C-alpha positions as CSV (number, residue, x, y, z in Angstrom):
1,M,-21.2,150.2,-1.3
2,S,-21.8,153.9,-1.5
3,K,-21.1,156.4,1.4
4,K,-24.8,156.7,2.1
5,D,-25.0,152.9,2.8
6,I,-22.3,153.0,5.4
7,F,-23.1,153.0,9.1
8,T,-20.8,154.1,11.9
9,K,-20.2,153.4,15.6
10,R,-22.6,156.3,16.3
11,D,-25.4,154.0,15.0
12,I,-24.8,151.3,17.6
13,V,-27.7,150.7,20.0
14,E,-28.3,148.1,22.7
15,N,-31.5,146.6,21.2
16,G,-31.2,147.1,17.5
17,E,-30.7,145.2,14.2
18,P,-27.7,142.9,13.6
19,A,-24.6,144.4,12.1
20,I,-21.0,143.5,11.3
21,F,-18.3,146.1,11.1
22,Y,-15.6,145.3,8.6
23,G,-12.9,145.7,11.4
24,D,-14.7,143.1,13.5
25,I,-14.4,140.3,11.0
26,S,-11.1,139.1,12.4
27,R,-11.2,140.8,15.8
28,K,-14.5,139.6,17.2
29,Y,-15.3,136.6,15.1
30,D,-13.4,133.5,14.0
31,C,-14.6,131.6,11.0
32,F,-18.3,131.1,11.5
33,V,-20.9,133.6,12.8
34,D,-24.3,132.5,14.1
35,E,-25.0,135.6,16.1
36,E,-23.8,139.1,15.8
37,I,-22.2,141.1,18.6
38,T,-23.1,144.5,17.3
39,K,-26.6,146.0,17.0
40,I,-27.4,149.2,15.1
41,N,-30.5,151.4,14.8
42,S,-33.2,150.6,12.2
43,E,-32.5,153.5,10.0
44,A,-28.9,152.6,9.5
45,Y,-29.8,148.9,9.1
46,N,-32.4,149.7,6.4
47,R,-29.9,151.7,4.3
48,A,-27.0,149.3,4.6
49,D,-26.0,146.4,2.4
50,K,-26.6,143.0,4.0
51,I,-25.1,139.6,4.3
52,N,-27.4,136.6,4.3
53,K,-27.2,133.1,5.7
54,G,-24.8,130.8,3.8
55,Q,-22.6,133.7,2.5
56,I,-19.0,134.5,3.2
57,L,-18.0,138.1,4.2
58,V,-14.4,139.1,3.4
59,N,-12.5,142.1,4.8
60,L,-10.5,143.7,2.0
61,E,-9.1,146.6,3.9
62,D,-7.6,147.1,7.4
63,F,-4.7,148.6,9.3
64,D,-2.8,145.3,9.7
65,Y,-1.9,142.7,7.1
66,E,-3.1,139.9,9.3
67,D,-6.7,141.3,9.2
68,I,-6.9,141.7,5.4
69,G,-8.5,138.9,3.5
70,R,-10.0,137.4,6.7
71,C,-13.5,136.2,6.3
72,I,-16.5,134.8,8.1
73,F,-19.2,132.3,7.1
74,Y,-22.6,133.8,8.1
75,E,-25.0,131.3,9.6
76,N,-27.7,133.4,11.1
77,D,-31.2,133.5,9.6
78,I,-31.5,137.2,10.0
79,P,-29.5,139.2,7.5
80,A,-26.8,141.5,9.1
81,A,-25.9,145.0,7.9
82,I,-22.3,145.3,6.7
83,N,-20.0,148.2,6.1
84,G,-16.5,148.9,4.8
85,N,-14.5,147.6,1.9
86,V,-15.8,144.0,2.0
87,A,-16.7,141.4,-0.5
88,I,-19.6,138.9,-0.2
89,L,-18.9,135.4,-1.6
90,T,-21.6,133.0,-2.7
91,L,-21.1,129.6,-4.4
92,K,-21.9,129.1,-8.0
93,E,-24.6,126.5,-8.5
94,K,-22.5,124.1,-10.4
95,F,-20.2,123.7,-7.4
96,E,-22.8,123.2,-4.7
97,D,-22.1,119.5,-4.4
98,A,-18.3,119.9,-4.6
99,V,-17.5,122.8,-2.2
100,N,-18.2,123.4,1.5
101,L,-18.2,127.2,2.0
102,K,-17.1,126.6,5.7
103,Y,-14.0,124.9,4.3
104,I,-13.4,127.9,2.0
105,T,-13.7,130.2,5.0
106,F,-11.3,128.1,7.0
107,Y,-8.8,127.9,4.1
108,L,-8.8,131.7,3.4
109,N,-8.3,132.4,7.1
110,Y,-5.6,129.9,8.0
111,K,-3.8,128.5,4.9
112,D,-0.2,129.9,4.9
113,I,-0.1,130.2,1.1
114,V,-3.2,132.4,1.2
115,R,-1.9,134.6,4.0
116,Q,1.4,135.1,2.2
117,Y,-0.4,136.0,-1.0
118,V,-2.5,138.6,0.8
119,Y,0.7,140.0,2.4
120,D,2.4,140.2,-1.0
121,K,-0.6,141.8,-2.8
122,A,-2.0,144.2,-0.2
123,V,-1.0,147.8,-0.7
124,G,-1.2,151.0,1.4
125,E,0.9,152.8,3.9
126,K,-1.5,153.3,6.9
127,V,-4.5,151.4,5.6
128,K,-3.7,148.1,3.7
129,R,-6.0,147.2,0.9
130,L,-6.4,144.0,-1.2
131,S,-8.0,144.7,-4.6
132,R,-11.0,142.6,-5.7
133,L,-9.0,141.5,-8.7
134,Y,-6.1,140.2,-6.5
135,F,-8.7,138.6,-4.2
136,E,-10.3,136.8,-7.1
137,H,-6.9,135.2,-8.0
138,I,-6.1,133.8,-4.5
139,P,-4.8,130.2,-5.1
140,I,-7.2,127.7,-3.6
141,T,-6.7,123.9,-3.4
142,I,-9.9,122.1,-2.9
143,P,-10.0,118.4,-1.8
144,L,-13.0,116.1,-2.3
145,I,-16.1,117.3,-0.4
146,E,-15.8,114.4,2.1
147,R,-12.3,115.6,3.0
148,Q,-13.5,119.2,3.3
149,D,-16.3,118.2,5.7
150,K,-13.8,116.1,7.8
151,I,-11.4,119.1,8.0
152,I,-14.2,121.4,9.2
153,D,-15.6,118.9,11.7
154,N,-12.1,118.5,13.2
155,F,-11.6,122.2,13.2
156,I,-14.9,122.8,15.1
157,K,-14.0,120.1,17.6
158,V,-10.6,121.5,18.3
159,R,-12.0,125.0,18.5
160,K,-14.6,123.9,21.1
161,K,-12.0,122.1,23.1
162,F,-9.7,125.1,23.0
163,K,-12.5,127.4,24.0
164,N,-13.4,125.2,27.0
165,D,-9.7,124.9,27.9
166,F,-9.2,128.6,27.6
167,E,-12.2,129.4,29.8
168,L,-10.9,126.9,32.4
169,L,-7.4,128.6,32.2
170,E,-9.0,132.1,32.6
171,K,-10.8,130.8,35.7
172,A,-7.6,129.4,37.1
173,I,-5.7,132.6,36.4
174,D,-8.5,134.7,38.1
175,L,-8.4,132.4,41.1
176,A,-4.6,132.6,41.3
177,N,-4.7,136.4,41.0
178,K,-7.3,136.5,43.7
179,Y,-5.0,134.6,46.2
180,T,-1.7,136.0,45.1
181,S,-2.4,139.7,44.6
182,F,0.1,141.9,46.2
183,G,2.3,144.8,45.1
184,V,5.8,144.8,43.9
185,D,6.9,146.0,47.3
186,G,5.6,142.7,48.9
187,L,7.7,140.7,46.5
188,L,10.9,142.6,45.6
189,K,13.4,144.8,47.5
190,L,14.0,148.1,45.8
191,K,17.4,149.8,46.2
């Protein structure tokens, strides 16, 4: 991706074209993306590289080790503009019946051996980078497709339950805060 293809936060608009900033891959999204949070102007969108439905977008550069190598599986029909030091992964035809790309996304994001590999191979003082060569050599264990599908189905169920439980917890905290709000002076004696 050349400098001319890159868009910035100055290109963000309320009603624009879909875009994914490299830094948002692990901060705003989990594993699967069916709608984008960010919109950019048409000019920036037209000049940017795009990710298409069924592809994986990988962040190869960030400030923290935990954000490098994180990826998202893109599920939206409308291509999204992308920026930054990223890689787009597609499946080779001969593996279409043997590999679930959602499983690969989950594996790259959450498998301890992958996260340790990224930590060991990323370089940089302020900004950490994982080279494409090192990324290509990440160790991946792939079970049978039926097992991959079951793992992803279970992950989605747990994630939905956690999201619902988290929303319920947030409501309970807000309610508790509403009825228990008072200053330190109402609770503690200061000497």
